[in-house]
N, C-alpha and C positions, 0 to 999 in steps of 0.2 A: 759152261757146265755149272750147275747149281752147287754151291758150297754151303753146308749147314752152318749156322751161326754157333758161336760158343755158348755153352750153358750159362756162364756168368762172365760178363764183360768186365775187364779191369777198369776201375774208376780212377780218373785223373781229376782231382778236385781243385777248383779255384775258390779261395776263401775271401769274402768281402765283409769287413767289420765296420759296422756303424757305431763308432766308439762313443759318440755323444749319447746315443740312446741306451746302449747296453751298460755304460758306466753309471749313469744316473739310476737306471732300473735296479742294478745290483746293489748300489749303495743305499737306496731308499727302502727297498723291500727286504733285502737280505742283510743289510748293515755290514757289508764287507766291501773291500776294494776288488775291482774287476781284475782277474788274472787271465791274460790271453792264452797262456800255456795250457789251461784246462780244456777249452774247446778245441785247441789244435791237437792235443793228445787224443781226444775222443774221436776226432775226424781221421787221424792217422790209422785208427783201427778199421776204418771203412774204405780207405783207398790212399792213393799217393797225393800229397799236397804239392801241386805244380806251380801255384801262384798264391800269394797272400798280400792283401791290401787292407789298409785301415784308414778311415776318413775322420778327420777332426781338425780343430784349430790347435796345432801342436805347439804353438808358442805359449799356450797356457797349460800344457800337459807335459811338464818336464819329466816327472817320474814315470808316466806312462810311455813316453818316448823311449826311455831307456829299456823298458820291458819289451817294447815292440822291436827294438834293434837287437836285443838278445835272442828273440825268436825269429829273426830274419823276416819280419813283416815290413813290407814297403809302406811308408807313411805318405799319404796323399793329403796335402794341405787344403783345408776347407777355409776359404776366405769368408769371414762373416759379412753378411749383407748389411746395408745401412739400417734396415728395419730390425735387425737382430734375430731373424728367424733362422731355422736350420734346414729349410727345404732345399737350399743350395747343395748341401752335402748329400742329401738323399737323391737328388737328380743326378749328380756326378756319379754316384755309386751305381745307379741303375743304367746310365749310359755306358759306363765302362764294362759292366757285366754283359750287356747286350752286344757290345763291340767284340768282346772276347768270344762270345758264343758264335759270332759270324766269322771271325778271322782266325780262330784257333779250333779247328775241328777235332783235335785230339783231346780237348777239354770236354768231357762228357758229364761232369757233375759240378754243381755250384753249391757253396755253403754261405748262407746269409746269417751273420751273427748280429741279430737285432730282434727287437720285439715290436717294431713299428708296423702297424697295419697298412701303412702307405706302400709297403713292398709287396702287397698281394698281387697287383698287376704284373710286377716283375717276375714273381714266382710262377704265375700262370703262363706268362709268355715263354719263360725258359722251359716249362713242361711242354708247351706247344711245339717247341723245336726239339723235343726228344731228350732233354737234359734231366738228369737226376738232381733233385733239389733237397738240400738239408737246411733246416733252420735251427739255430742255436739261440736260446733265450730262456728267461725265467718263466716258470709257469704262473708266477704271481703278477707279471707285467706284460707278457707276450700275448697278443691278441689271439683268442681262441680260433678265430677264422683263419689266421695265418698258420696256427698249429695244425689245423685239419686239412689244409690245402697243399702242404708240402709232402714229399715222399717219406721223410722221417723227421720228427722233431726231437731234438736233444735238449733236455732241460738242464739248466745250469745248476739247479738244486741237486740233481743226481750226481753231478761232477764234484760238488762240494762234499757230499755225504761220504765219498770214498776217502777223502782226506781226513775226515773226522771219525772214521770207523774204528781206527786204533784207539783214539782217545775215549770213545764211548765205551769200548770194552774194558778199559782200565778204570773208568769212573763208575762209582756205584749208581744204581738206578735211582731216579728221583721219585720219591714216594708222594702220592697225592694226599693232601690234607683232608681231614674229615670235613664234610659239608661243602667241599669245593665243587663247583659245577664241572661237567665234563669238558675236556680240552677242546678248544675251538680250532686249534691248528693255526692260530694267528701268530703275529710277530712278537706277542708278549711272552712266548716261551723262549727265554734267553738266559744265558748264564755267562756272567763276565762280559757282557756286551756282544756276545756271539750267539747266533741262533743255534738251537739244539736241533738235531736231526728229527724231522717230524715222524710221528708214529706211522707204521705201514698200514696200508689199506687192507680190508678183509679180502681174502681170496675169492669169496663168493661174488664180489663185484666184478671180477675179471672173467667169470664164467660165461656171461652172455657173449663176449667177444671170442672166447676160446671155442664155444659151441658153434658160433657162426663160421669161424675159420675152418673148423673140422668138417662142417657140412659142405663148405665150398670145395675142399679137397676131395671129399667123397663124391661129389657130383663130377669132378674132373677125373675120377678114377685114378687118383695119385696117392701113393702112400704118404701119410702125414708124418714125415720125418721132422727132426728137431728144427733144422734151419729153415725148411720149407714152411713149417707152421708159423715161425716168427715172421717171416717175410709176408705171409698171407695176413697175419694180424696187423702188421704195419700198413699193408695195403688197405685194410678196412678202417684202421684208426692209426693215423701217423703219429698221434700223441702218446701212444702206448709205450710204457717203459716198465720192465720187470722190477726195476729198483723201487718203484712206488709201492710194491708189495713185499718189500724187505728181502729181495733176492739180489745177489751180486751178479748173477749171470742168468741167461735164459734157461740153461739146463738146471740150475738151482730152482728156478721158478717152476719148471715142470715137475721137479722132485717134490716140491711143496704141494702141488696139485695132486700128485700121487698119494702122498701121505694123508691128505685131507679126503681121499677117496672120491675125488672128482673125475679122474681119468684113469685109464689103464695104460701102462707103459711097458713095452716089451722090447727085447733086443739088447745088445751089448756092444762093447767096443766103440762107443760113440755113435752108433747107428740105432737110435731109439725110434720106436714107432709108437705114436700116441693115438689112442682110440677113445671114443666117447663111451660114457656109461649111461645106461638107461635111467638111473636114479641120480645122475650127477647134477640135475637142476636143483637149485636151492629151494627150501620149503616155501619161502615167500619171495616174491620178485623184488629186485633191488630198486629203490626209489630212483627216479630219473632226475637229472640236474635241474630241469625246469620246474620240478615240483618244489624246489627250495625257494623260488622267487616270491610266492605269496606271503610267507612269513616275513621276508625282508621288506616287502612293500608296506606291510602293517607297521613295522617298526619305524620306517621312514616317515610315514604319515603321522605317527604319534609324536615323533621328535622333529617335526617339520621346521620349527623355529630354530632349533640348534643346527639343523642341517643347512640352513641358508648360508651361514658363514663357513661351513666345512668343519668336520670333526675328524679326529685321529682314528685310524683303523682300530686301535685297541679299544677306544671308547665305544665305537660302534659295536664291536664284538661283545663288550660288556652289557650292552642293552638287550642282547638275545642269549641269555645264559643257558637256556634249555635247547639251543640249536646246536646240532653236530654236523659240521661240514663233511666229515668223513663218511657219514651215512649216505651222502649223495655223490660220492666218488671224488671228493676234493681232500687232499692231504692237509691243507691249511685254509684258514678263513680268507686269507688274501687271495688264494686261487679262486675261491667262490666269488669274491668281489670282482675279480678280473673277468669272470664269466658274466656276472651281472652287468658289468660295464658294456660288454658287447651287445647285451639285450636292452641297453639304454635305460636301465633301472637306476644306476648310479654313475657318477663321473669321478674318477680317481686321478689325482694330480700328485706326482712324486715330489717329495721334499727331502733333500739330503740330510737335513738336521732332525726334523721332526718325524720323518717317515711319511708313508702315504696319507694324504688328506682326502676324505670322501665327501662328495657333494651329491645332491639329488640329481638324477639323470634327466635326459630330455623327455622321458616318458611323463614326468610330472609337470612339464612346461610345454604343453602342446602349442604349436604355432597359432598365432592369432589369425582369425579369418580376415582376408583382405577387405578393406573398406569399400563398400559399394558406392559408386558415384551417386550424388543426389539426383533423384528423378525430377527432371524439369517438366513441370506441368504447364502445358500451353494454355495461356489465359484466353478465355473466349472473348473475342473482340466484337463489339457491337457493330452491326452493319450501318456505319454512318457514311454519309455521302462525303467523299473527299473533295476538297476544293480543287478546281482545275486552274492551273496557272498557265497562261499562254506561253508557248515555247518550251514548257517544262514537261517531262514525262510524269504520268500519274498512274495509279493502280488501275483505273478504268481504261485509260488509253496509254499504253506504254510508249507508243510512238505517234504522237498527235500530228495531224497534217499541218503543213505550214499555214500560218495565218495570212489571208489575203488582205492587202492594204485597202483601206476604205477610200472611196472617191472623194476628192476634195471639191467642195462646192464654192463657186465664185460668186461673189455678191455683185449685183448690177450697180454701175455708177449712175448717179443722178444726171439727168439730161442737162446740157448747158443751154444758156440763152442764145437765141438766134435761130436762123433757118438751117437746121442740120437734119440730116436724114437719120432716122433710127436704124440702128443695126439690128439685123434679125436675131432673135434670141435662139441660142443653141438648144436644141431639143434632144431628148434621149428617147430611146425606144423606137416605136414605129410611127411617131408623129411626123407629118409631112410639113415641109417648109411652105409658108404662104408667099405667093408672088406678089410683088407690089403692083398696085393698080395705077395706070397712067391716064391722066385726063387731058384731052385735047390732042391736036395733031402732033405727030412726031416731027421734031426739027432736024 
């Protein structure tokens, strides 16, 4: 008998932390120490955490080891390879995650805490086996391809903003000096060594995604309720977060859209229905992220000599004072550079002390064409008659016939004195022998 499935299946989440990657990413871009409790608390809102693993060389991470033990995270020792690379830890994490997917059928969700694009095949394979995949990382250092291919991307920046919300309310707003260029959203906006919460994006930049999600629900003939709208938006763009637009929750985000007269909201008691408005489209279309790449290419070409040795992110941001990353949907300039890195325009290397260092990407260094082998021109040889050596092969006669031995001629001996009969001379050919003549009667 057919039994209908539940509307929403309970999520049992297994968490896998690539500590080496997430720790250096948070320290270099956000100038803070990685706190494992922040992503764990965010994941608890989405399901039950049934397993927690972290991979690192824990002999060098004493402080982090204590934090992992306090949060009941099982630490897996990653033995450094002789060459000093970190691929060994990535491979162990991927193998353990796939083994759990095969051997623990009750685990139906996986959370990868890392920004490394090497985990894209793992994410795709887990999705292939019907698992829900979360990715936790920073928007400034997590590959945009990884953000877009998981079911939901949880940005580490949004988790930090909750801790600083109380401090920001008590602190007076920072006034912009006269003649100062517009904020680029880079790492230079710091106070006391800590990053200040980036300015929220304009709500108009979220409307294309909201409109698309509402159209999908209309085609399905489904009422666009609050939770269903968010799940549809995450299905269309897994990197969406309402906190990027200054909202603490999705209901707060919808309330902001209503006040801006972008959508119609009806209902009460938590059952809100969101509907599109005919005039909800912005007057001018929002610029696309790829439209911000040409100005960056021009700046890189102008400062090509400086870029050869790498420049700090803040210095590069100062070379484009009239550029606004927020106009293209990026809260910070570092997020835009992370997007440009996936497009091979720049290459960003994290540095724990100096911060991200930017180099020119592979786009400016096209691979050299393979060297063609020199064309061997056959020299025209003159048709000269080759000498023929007896018993040796030659060009004219590869296998010459065997040489016949020449007949040996014998010389006649001079006749001796006395009465001796002459021997008949041996003749060749068809010559006949002469018979000797006898004179007188036979005796």
